[in-house]
C-alpha positions as semicolon CSV with decimal commas, in nm:
position;residue;x (nm);y (nm);z (nm)
1;M;-13,008;-2,973;-11,966
2;N;-13,144;-2,620;-12,005
3;V;-12,883;-2,557;-12,277
4;L;-13,007;-2,862;-12,468
5;L;-13,373;-2,765;-12,418
6;E;-13,338;-2,402;-12,529
7;P;-13,382;-2,449;-12,909
8;F;-13,668;-2,694;-12,847
9;I;-13,846;-2,443;-12,621
10;K;-13,806;-2,167;-12,883
11;D;-13,952;-2,382;-13,160
12;C;-14,245;-2,500;-12,944
13;T;-14,322;-2,146;-12,829
14;S;-14,330;-2,032;-13,192
15;L;-14,556;-2,321;-13,293
16;S;-14,794;-2,239;-13,008
17;G;-14,805;-1,863;-13,075
18;K;-14,736;-1,794;-13,442
19;G;-14,830;-2,141;-13,557
20;F;-14,795;-2,254;-13,917
21;S;-15,012;-2,287;-14,225
22;H;-15,053;-2,550;-14,492
23;L;-15,246;-2,579;-14,815
24;N;-15,548;-2,808;-14,808
25;A;-15,551;-2,946;-15,163
26;E;-15,901;-3,089;-15,133
27;H;-16,061;-2,752;-15,059
28;N;-15,786;-2,539;-15,217
29;A;-15,762;-2,337;-14,898
30;R;-15,478;-2,246;-14,667
31;I;-15,529;-2,376;-14,312
32;F;-15,368;-2,209;-14,010
33;C;-15,266;-2,437;-13,720
34;T;-15,100;-2,408;-13,381
35;A;-14,934;-2,685;-13,179
36;T;-14,859;-2,731;-12,811
37;V;-14,667;-2,991;-12,610
38;A;-14,907;-3,224;-12,429
39;V;-14,679;-3,480;-12,261
40;G;-14,315;-3,536;-12,185
41;V;-14,194;-3,897;-12,207
42;C;-13,851;-3,994;-12,076
43;D;-13,692;-4,242;-11,838
44;E;-13,651;-4,204;-11,462
45;V;-13,295;-4,073;-11,494
46;T;-13,368;-3,809;-11,758
47;R;-13,697;-3,679;-11,618
48;P;-13,558;-3,508;-11,303
49;M;-13,278;-3,361;-11,514
50;M;-13,536;-3,203;-11,745
51;Q;-13,744;-3,082;-11,450
52;N;-13,432;-2,972;-11,259
53;F;-13,534;-3,191;-10,964
54;K;-13,334;-3,432;-10,751
55;Q;-13,308;-3,788;-10,877
56;Y;-13,525;-4,070;-10,742
57;N;-13,250;-4,175;-10,497
58;G;-13,218;-3,829;-10,343
59;H;-13,390;-3,664;-10,046
60;Y;-13,738;-3,566;-10,172
61;G;-13,650;-3,739;-10,497
62;C;-14,005;-3,837;-10,593
63;G;-14,129;-3,610;-10,870
64;M;-14,495;-3,685;-10,797
65;C;-14,525;-3,619;-10,422
66;L;-14,347;-3,453;-10,131
67;N;-14,232;-3,773;-9,966
68;P;-13,870;-3,745;-9,842
69;G;-13,819;-4,120;-9,858
70;E;-13,621;-4,338;-9,621
71;I;-13,281;-4,508;-9,651
72;V;-13,297;-4,885;-9,599
73;E;-13,043;-5,165;-9,633
74;K;-13,049;-5,362;-9,957
75;G;-12,802;-5,638;-10,028
76;N;-12,456;-5,514;-9,945
77;G;-12,556;-5,149;-9,966
78;R;-12,842;-4,913;-9,905
79;T;-13,120;-4,762;-10,114
80;R;-13,395;-4,503;-10,078
81;V;-13,756;-4,618;-10,065
82;Y;-14,081;-4,423;-10,060
83;L;-14,326;-4,584;-9,819
84;M;-14,701;-4,545;-9,872
85;K;-14,836;-4,247;-9,677
86;E;-15,202;-4,151;-9,704
87;D;-15,145;-3,791;-9,590
88;V;-14,853;-3,712;-9,822
89;M;-14,887;-3,389;-10,021
90;L;-14,874;-3,414;-10,399
91;T;-14,633;-3,210;-10,607
92;T;-14,818;-2,949;-10,814
93;I;-14,715;-2,678;-11,054
94;E;-14,820;-2,420;-10,795
95;N;-14,608;-2,543;-10,503
96;T;-14,322;-2,616;-10,743
97;R;-14,305;-2,245;-10,832
98;V;-14,268;-2,169;-10,460
99;F;-13,991;-2,427;-10,424
100;V;-13,811;-2,288;-10,730
101;S;-13,811;-1,939;-10,578
102;E;-13,680;-2,074;-10,247
103;A;-13,408;-2,276;-10,422
104;M;-13,295;-1,970;-10,619
105;E;-13,283;-1,752;-10,309
106;T;-13,093;-2,000;-10,091
107;E;-12,895;-2,166;-10,373
108;N;-12,994;-2,499;-10,218
109;A;-13,252;-2,754;-10,327
110;C;-13,596;-2,702;-10,174
111;M;-13,823;-3,008;-10,137
112;G;-13,626;-3,181;-10,411
113;V;-13,643;-2,883;-10,651
114;K;-13,297;-2,758;-10,749
115;G;-13,406;-2,457;-10,955
116;P;-13,603;-2,345;-11,262
117;S;-13,647;-2,557;-11,572
118;L;-13,697;-2,422;-11,923
119;L;-13,986;-2,667;-11,960
120;S;-14,189;-2,433;-11,739
121;L;-14,180;-2,180;-12,028
122;L;-14,369;-2,413;-12,262
123;P;-14,719;-2,270;-12,325
124;H;-15,002;-2,476;-12,172
125;F;-14,760;-2,741;-12,041
126;D;-14,773;-2,869;-11,683
127;L;-14,419;-2,944;-11,563
128;I;-14,553;-3,199;-11,311
129;C;-14,860;-3,370;-11,458
130;G;-14,718;-3,345;-11,808
131;M;-14,419;-3,568;-11,726
132;V;-14,553;-3,922;-11,725
133;P;-14,406;-4,201;-11,507
134;D;-14,158;-4,436;-11,673
135;Y;-14,318;-4,779;-11,630
136;M;-14,032;-4,958;-11,808
137;N;-13,790;-4,888;-11,523
138;C;-14,045;-4,855;-11,241
139;I;-14,248;-5,167;-11,318
140;C;-14,080;-5,399;-11,570
141;L;-13,718;-5,357;-11,465
142;G;-13,814;-5,246;-11,113
143;V;-14,096;-5,408;-10,916
144;V;-14,144;-5,713;-11,141
145;R;-13,776;-5,807;-11,154
146;Q;-13,722;-5,736;-10,785
147;V;-14,016;-5,951;-10,672
148;A;-13,919;-6,238;-10,905
149;N;-13,564;-6,231;-10,766
150;L;-13,698;-6,238;-10,409
151;W;-13,908;-6,544;-10,490
152;S;-13,618;-6,740;-10,641
153;D;-13,317;-6,620;-10,436
154;S;-13,177;-6,908;-10,227
155;K;-13,110;-6,661;-9,946
156;N;-13,486;-6,665;-9,890
157;H;-13,517;-7,045;-9,880
158;E;-13,681;-7,030;-9,536
159;K;-13,934;-6,765;-9,639
160;P;-14,292;-6,876;-9,717
161;F;-14,278;-6,708;-10,061
162;Y;-13,963;-6,893;-10,174
163;I;-14,025;-7,092;-10,494
164;G;-13,667;-7,160;-10,603
165;T;-13,724;-7,535;-10,585
166;H;-13,996;-7,500;-10,852
167;I;-13,769;-7,343;-11,115
168;P;-13,754;-7,663;-11,330
169;S;-14,136;-7,672;-11,336
170;I;-14,157;-7,301;-11,422
171;D;-13,899;-7,345;-11,700
172;A;-14,088;-7,642;-11,840
173;Q;-14,408;-7,438;-11,862
174;L;-14,229;-7,137;-12,014
175;S;-14,060;-7,353;-12,278
176;V;-14,389;-7,471;-12,430
177;I;-14,544;-7,124;-12,460
178;K;-14,568;-6,999;-12,818
179;P;-14,648;-6,629;-12,797
180;P;-14,803;-6,435;-13,089
181;C;-14,591;-6,209;-13,309
182;S;-14,692;-5,905;-13,098
183;I;-14,450;-6,039;-12,834
184;S;-14,105;-5,998;-12,984
185;R;-13,919;-6,253;-12,770
186;T;-13,993;-6,615;-12,689
187;P;-13,983;-6,709;-12,318
188;R;-13,641;-6,787;-12,169
189;S;-13,546;-6,983;-11,858
190;V;-13,585;-6,801;-11,526
191;S;-13,222;-6,893;-11,458
192;L;-13,142;-6,630;-11,722
193;T;-13,350;-6,349;-11,571
194;K;-13,039;-6,134;-11,522
195;F;-13,031;-6,112;-11,904
196;W;-13,405;-6,052;-11,952
197;K;-13,503;-5,731;-12,129
198;A;-13,786;-5,503;-12,019
199;H;-14,022;-5,652;-12,280
200;E;-13,960;-6,001;-12,141
201;W;-14,047;-5,885;-11,790
202;L;-14,362;-5,722;-11,927
203;A;-14,467;-6,046;-12,094
204;W;-14,397;-6,234;-11,770
205;L;-14,606;-5,986;-11,574
206;L;-14,910;-5,966;-11,802
207;Y;-14,927;-6,310;-11,966
208;Y;-14,709;-6,582;-11,814
209;S;-14,683;-6,534;-11,438
210;M;-15,045;-6,583;-11,332
211;P;-15,112;-6,920;-11,504
212;I;-14,763;-7,054;-11,429
213;L;-14,758;-6,958;-11,060
214;R;-15,118;-7,063;-10,993
215;N;-15,027;-7,385;-10,810
216;I;-14,673;-7,283;-10,712
217;L;-14,689;-6,952;-10,525
218;P;-14,870;-6,959;-10,186
219;V;-15,224;-6,818;-10,205
220;A;-15,157;-6,498;-10,006
221;Y;-14,863;-6,402;-10,227
222;Y;-15,041;-6,512;-10,543
223;S;-15,335;-6,285;-10,456
224;H;-15,094;-6,002;-10,379
225;W;-14,924;-6,048;-10,715
226;S;-15,258;-6,057;-10,897
227;L;-15,324;-5,699;-10,778
228;V;-15,006;-5,582;-10,949
229;V;-15,089;-5,770;-11,270
230;A;-15,449;-5,652;-11,292
231;R;-15,379;-5,288;-11,219
232;T;-15,079;-5,268;-11,451
233;A;-15,287;-5,418;-11,732
234;I;-15,558;-5,156;-11,674
235;L;-15,319;-4,861;-11,657
236;L;-15,145;-4,969;-11,980
237;G;-15,477;-4,962;-12,165
238;N;-15,546;-4,722;-12,449
239;D;-15,885;-4,618;-12,311
240;I;-15,906;-4,599;-11,930
241;S;-16,235;-4,506;-11,765
242;L;-16,271;-4,308;-11,444
243;A;-16,421;-4,618;-11,278
244;Q;-16,106;-4,815;-11,365
245;L;-15,883;-4,544;-11,218
246;V;-16,088;-4,545;-10,897
247;Y;-16,062;-4,925;-10,890
248;C;-15,683;-4,905;-10,919
249;E;-15,648;-4,642;-10,648
250;H;-15,906;-4,773;-10,400
251;S;-15,773;-4,746;-10,046
252;N;-15,906;-5,088;-9,946
253;L;-15,691;-5,247;-10,216
254;I;-15,388;-5,057;-10,091
255;N;-15,456;-5,188;-9,741
256;C;-15,494;-5,537;-9,881
257;M;-15,153;-5,512;-10,047
258;A;-14,998;-5,386;-9,723
259;D;-15,153;-5,674;-9,525
260;N;-15,030;-5,935;-9,772
261;T;-14,684;-5,785;-9,766
């Protein structure tokens, strides 16, 4: 990855230091400008490669905090999960530099950091805070799809959250929805969820699930789900206030989610 990043880093460093100029025709004057990288956007597989961190399924594979994670059984195999811990230390650019030094000295990963990344050479760029989470895989194709599959999987027919018997009713309601042109796909049957794209799961999360599940999903689980819907809608907004961020992160709401789970 560092080989691929090298020409990009050189160009960005030049744009930040030397900058560039252009002619302003309106004022007939030459304007000098500089440019810096503000954010890095990539999926959950590419991000740790660019940061030179372990992947999300590795020991200390979370790029946001120093949570080692735990291996749990899932289906016929196992997977790594990161349980909520109030006292977990966040990953910062400062402690990452320490981990990079340790990894280089020992030639082994330290707290999930495998070594230096060329991204750290970008002027004014934060290797940690500058790499935004990938909500497509984390939320749409992650949490939303996983929860929907739990609700409808016949293996859970004795669970209080099981709604597999209501699939015909859910399909009937989905079939009459006529979304605006801003939603690129019309709703499809939940029996076809294994073929749903990320945008379909997003539409299900934000627009369809709450009205459709209102009288189907038990109250406790419906309330739990509403927390996910409301907070995702806020965090996907173009203009998020500090009060909204505090609302999304409030510890009482986290406890409420844990209790409902």
